[in-house]
N, C-alpha and C positions, 0 to 999 in steps of 0.2 A: 787605793787607799789604806793607810796605814794605821796600824789600832797601836796604841800604848796606854799606861793608866798612869794618870796625873796625883801626885802625892800632896801636893800641897798649890795653894792659888794666891800667894806672897806676894801682888801686885796690887797696884791701885787701881779702881775700877772709878771708870768715869761714865755715869748713867746719867738718865734725867728725869725731869718729874713733869706729869699734867702740867700743862702754859696754867699758872697762878694758881696748882697745887704744891707743897713742899713733897719731897719723896720722902718717905716711910723711912726714920732712923732710927729706931729700934731694933734688937737683934731680932731674928726670925728663928724659927727651928724648922725643915720640914722633912715629911718624914713618910710622904706619896707624891708622884708629880703626874700631873694629866687630868684632874680633876676639872669639868665644862666648864665650872662658873670661873675658875682662876687661869686657867690656864689660857697663855696668848693667842694661839693659833692652832690650829688641828696637828696630832701628829704627825715626826718624820719617818720616813723609811729608806729612803736613801738617798742622798747627796742632791740629786737633782729637785727634790723635794725643797731641800733649803734651800735654794738659788730659785723654785719659783713661788716659796714662802716672802723674801727680800723684795720682788717684784710686782708681784701681787697689789693689783691697782687700789681694792680695798681694803688693804692694811698698811699705805704709805702714809697714812696722815697719822695711824697710832705708831707706827716706825718711827719717826719722825720725832714723837710727842715723847718717847722713851729716851731718845739720844738728847733732845733737850730738856729735859728733865736733868737730864747728870752735867749738864750745861756742859756739854765735849764742844772742845775748841776745832772737832776736824771738821773734813770738807765733807758735805751729805752724798755726792755724785761719787766722790773718792771710795767712798762707805757701799753703795751700791755697785760703782764698776768695781770693786774686790767680790763683792758677792756673789756680781755674775762671772767671774773670770780667777778668782783665788783658789789657788789647790786647797781644796776639804779635806781634812784627816778624822778620821773616826779615833775617841779617844773612850775612855775611864775614869771617872769621878768616884771616888772610893768614901764609903760610909766615914760621916766625922769631919769631914772635908766642909771647913769654912770657906764658902762663896763670897766674894765680895759687893755681887746684888744680883738680882735676878729678877725680870720683866715678868708684872701679873696682870692682873685684872680685877676691878673692883667694881660691881655693879655694872660689868661689860665694859667700863674704860680704864686704857692703860694706865699702870703704875708702875711706879719701880722701888722695890723690896732691898734695902741695902743690909747688909750681913749675913747671911742667911746661911745657917748651919744642916747640913744634909745629915739628917738621923736616919734617914732610912737604912734596912737592912744588907740590899743591894746597893753594887755601883752602878749610880746615874751613866748609862748610854748617852754620848754626845758627840757633837760636830764641834773641830775649833777651824777656821782660818784667820790668816792674819794678813795685814795690809798698813801704808804709810798713807798718812795724808797731815799735812803744813808740818812737816819731819819730822814727825814723830809714829813710832810703830806702835802699832796697835793687834790685840787677840780679839777675837768673836767666838764665844763659847752659847754653843743651843743646844740642850737636852732633847732627845727626839721624841719623850713622851708628851712635853708640852710647849714644845717651841720657845719658852723663856726664856730668851737669851741674854747675853751682858757681855759690854764691852771692856775691855782691859787695859789701860794706859802701858806701854811694857819701854816707856824712857824716849828719848830723842833717838833720832834715826840717822844713823852713821854709813854710807854708802861705803861699799868694800873702792878699793881705786880700779878703775873699769877705763881703760883706751879702748875706743871706739872711733872708727874711721867710717863711713857711709857716702857714697858718689850716687847723684842723681843724673844719668843720661839723660839728655833730648834731644830730640832727631825728629825729623818729619817720616808718617807712616810712608809715604807716597814720593817719589820726584821724578823729575823728567833727566834724560839720558844727558850726559854732557852740560846740564843746569849744576849751577852753583847753589848750596846750602849751606844753611849754618847749622852745625851740632853743639849744643852747649852740658858743658859738663860742670856740677856743683859739688864740690866736697867740701862734708860736711865733721867736726870734730863731735859726735856723738858723748862719747864719755867727758869724765869729769878731771882728766890730765892734760894739760899742755901734751901737744903734740909736734914737734920738732922735725923740721927737712922733710918736710910733705912732699911728694914728687906724684906727677900723673906722668904716665906712659899711656899712649893712641894706639893700638894694631886696627891698622885698616883693610879689611878683604881689596883684593884686585882688583874689585869693579869700584874703590874708591879713590879717590886721590887727592895729597891735602893741595890747599889754594894758593898757601904759600912755602913753597919750598927752601925758601934762605933759611927759616927756623931751624930750630931743632926739634926735634918729633916731642920731648920733653916736657911739661909745663910744672913749674916751682910755684907751688904755694906757700913757702916758707914754714913760719910756726900758727901753729891755730890754739888758739884759746878754746877751754872747754865752751860747747854752744854755738862757737864760731863758723863762718863758711869761708868759703871762696870760690866764684862762680870763673870760667873761661870756656873760650867760645873758640872753636874748630871750623872753620870754612872749609868743605871740601867740595870736590865735583865729582858728581860720576860719572862713571868712565863705560859701566859693560852693564847691561838691563839685570834685572832678577832681584832675589831675596839678596841685600847687601850688610851684615853686620858689623857693627863697628866694634870693638872692648876697649875699656879704659882700665888701669888698674892703679891705683892710690898703693903708696909706702910712705910709713912713715922711721925715724928713725930708733923709736921706739920697739918697732918689728909691728904694729898696726898695718893690714891688710884690707884692702877694700876692691873689690871687680863688680862692673857693670857693663851691661851689652845692651845697645839699640837696635834696631833692625829697622831698615828701610827698605822699601820695594820699589827698586827705580824701574821705572817704564820707559822702552827706548821704541825708536822707529830702526827698520830697517830696513834696507833699501836692494832691493834687485831689479835686473835688467836683464830683458833677453832680449837679441837679434834676430832677424827672419828674414829671406831674401830664398830668391828662386835659387836652387843648383846650377841652373844652366840656362843659359838666354841666349838666342842668336846674337850676332853681332848685328848691330843698325838699332836694336829695338830697345824698350825703354826697361831701365831694371829697377824694380822699387823694392825699397828698404823700408822695413819696419821696427821700431822696438817699443818692447812695452814696459814700461815701468810699474813697480808695484811696491807695495809697502807689506811686509810680513810681520813686524814690530806691533804691541799695541802701546805705541804713541803715534800723534798725528807729525809729520817732517812739515819744515816750513821751508820756501827758497827751495823748492826743487827744479832742478835744472837738468834737461836732457840734453846731450852734447855727441853730434856725430861730424866723424872727421872724413873730409875728402877724400876720396883712393886719389893716386894718380890718375893720369889721363882721363875721369870721365867729368861730366857734367852735370850739377844738378838744374835740371831744370820746372821740377815743379817741391812744393812741402806741404803738408798738412795745416791747418788754422794755428796762428801762433808763432811758426816758424820762422828763422833769419839766417840766409846762407851769406856767408862775411867772414873773410879773412881764413877758406880753408876750412872748413865746418859748418853746420848747420845747427842750429840753437834754437831750442821750445823752453820757453819758461811757466812751469807749470802752477808756481805756486806752494799750497798746501796739499800732499798727500795724507788721506785719511789712513788708519790701518786697514787692511785687510782689503784696500782699495791697489786699483791701475789705473793707468792710462798710456793710451797708444798714437804714436807720430809715427809719422809714412814721411817717407823722402825719395823722387826719381831722377833716376841719371842716364844719361846715355854715352856711349862710348863710341867709339868708329874702328877699335882695334881688338881683335882676339884675346883671348886670355883670362886670368883670374883678376878678379875684383876683390879686395879686402877690406871689409866695412867695419870698424872700430868703434862703438858708442860706450860711453860715460852717462851714469846720473848721481847724483850730488846734491845735498843739500844744506842743512843750517848746522847739523848738528850732526845725525847716523853717516857711518863712514860710506864712500865712493862705491861704485859698484861700475862693475865691466862688463860688458858680452862684446863679441866679435859674430860675425859670419862671413860667408863667400859668397859669390855668383861666377859662373864660370861663364865666360862670352862667348859661344862657338864662333867659327867661321865659318863658312858657307863653300862648298868644292863647289869649280866648277873651274872644267880644263878645255882649251881649243885645241886640235889638231889639223894643221892643213899640208898639205901634199903637192906639190907643183914642179912638173918640167921643166927645163930650160929651153930645151928643142923639140919640136914637134910639128911637124913628120920629121923622121929620121931616117938615112938612108943605113941598109944594112950591111956591116961593119963596123959604124961607127959609134961614140959612146955618145950617153944619153946621161945628163944630172940629174935628179930628184933632190928638191928641195923639202925637208920636212921640220915644218915649225909647230914647235911644242906650247903654246902659252898660258899661264895661269891666268886666268879672268876673273875668278872665285875671292873670297877674303879669308883663306885659309891656306897656309902652306900645301903643296904638295911632295909628297916623300917618294922616294924609291920610283921615279918614274921610269918604266923599264919600256923600249920599240922592237918589235921585230916586225921586217918587212918580207915579203914572199916574193919570189921572181919566177914568170911564166917561164917553160921550157924554150921562149923564142930570144931570152937577154940569157947573160953572165955577168956576172957580180966583177970588177975589176977592182972598186977602192970604197972607203967611206971615211969620212972625218967628221967632227963634232965634238961637244963639251966632255962625251965618255967614249971608251974605246968602242970600236965597229968592226965585227969579225962575220965571216959567213961560211957557212956549213950544209952544199946543198944550194938549195933553191931559197934558203933561209937565210936573211943579215940579219944579226943579232945587235943592238947597242948595250953596251952595260950600262946598269940601273944609274942615274940620277939620282942622287941622295935628297935633294930638297929645291924645290922650286918655288922658288917664294912668290908670294901674291904680284899681278900687274907684271912678271919677270917671263923672258921667253929663253926656250933652247933652241937653237939648231942646229942640226945634224945634215950631212950630204953624203948620199949615196953615186959613185957612178957605176954604170953597169954598159955593156957593148951589145948593141943588135946581130943576134947570129942568125937571126932569119925573119923575112919578112911576116907581116899580121899585125893584126890591132891586139893590143900587149895591155895588161889590165897589172901595175906596180900597186900592192896593197901593203897597208902600215894598220899593224896592232899595236894602241897603247892603252898600257895597266898603269896606275898608283896605288898607295895604300888608301886614298880616299874616296876610289871611285869603285863602286861594288859592280859593275859591269864593265868591259873591255872598251873599248870608242875603237872602230874601224874608220879607216878611212883608203880612198883607190884615187891613182889617178891613170886615164888612158893613154896611151900612146901608139900612134901609127909608124910600122917600121914597114918601107917598101925597099 
């Protein structure tokens, strides 16, 4: 609060008289203030006391009476608002000052004294504030010692040139992801000058997109007269979850600007999918694949559908409730999926061929981005190998040749790899020759076949070994088989009588 000295009060007082009683017109001389019998209200110590004075319920009728006696043409609501909000300044009124008026009391009733000469020896400590009502400016002065206020007419109020733009931005507090919603923008000319070339520009965050992408992002409000406004609608679509802030800026040719920001919380669903299947299944056994669709967002997703593609070579034999297998895929229509919820669907497949099965699932809804998941199952073949050895001539005469036919059959569902054979001769026999799908060589009593790289399921491989009978006896031709798929060697023996 500032303090200053008042030299003269040469303004026109507009004060009121009690209803039905004329104001005191003769000049008055005051030498002391604060007499309890004539003071308007209690003394004031601080600006807050002045505000309390003018809003005290018990004084409202007396204040209105003083204003009414003055035939004051202003609005009482303006007076009260100014008393509550205007800047209050501390002043001094020097001795000898002629006061245009002053409220007082006579027998307890409020009266207005006009043309009061302050004849005291010391300055009057007082408060003042200014306000405007009905197009005129007024000054209110209140001495601290007695609260005997008065109001002065300062003349017609001519507001200074004041250009002012204001923006009002309206957007919903919440919106659903991928849903369209309107944003309203109102530009106001709150000043007292016309504004020209008023332009608005909107800045959208990454999570919002304009619905009408064909028009320019700027909005032309043209000319706005004082007090005028214009409203625009900006339809937008939410493309991402979270708090999205839309910022709008207005400018005019006169250099006036205004800005406003509106924030919308976008709630959106977030779909997830998890694919599960056993890592390995024996060939011929059913393979179960399960897909778990979840919603980790904060909004319900509608029209949720889970799709599972059928892998080549597999046949779908069963699905959980609601699933339909057709056109190379299984489809489940799940409907709505609430936040923090999940739904599990399964399908059963069979295949006759060993190898890998790859399953790819997709979940999608009406709004949220689709989610994918893959899982693999290894269909394992079963090894099963048959070794057969037969001699073509039995019995055989010493000095003659005997032929052994060795047949290896893959009876399993898994290819046999690195098939190896070793034949053992007894001393009564001597190696002559060998033939087959791999090379045959002999070293002493052992005849070795080079490894056969692959023997496919149901396939056979045949070797022939020719030996000479060098002694009579009951001999045994022994064959040992090994491969990568069997953990223990296979033995087979063929008996031949030599004479």
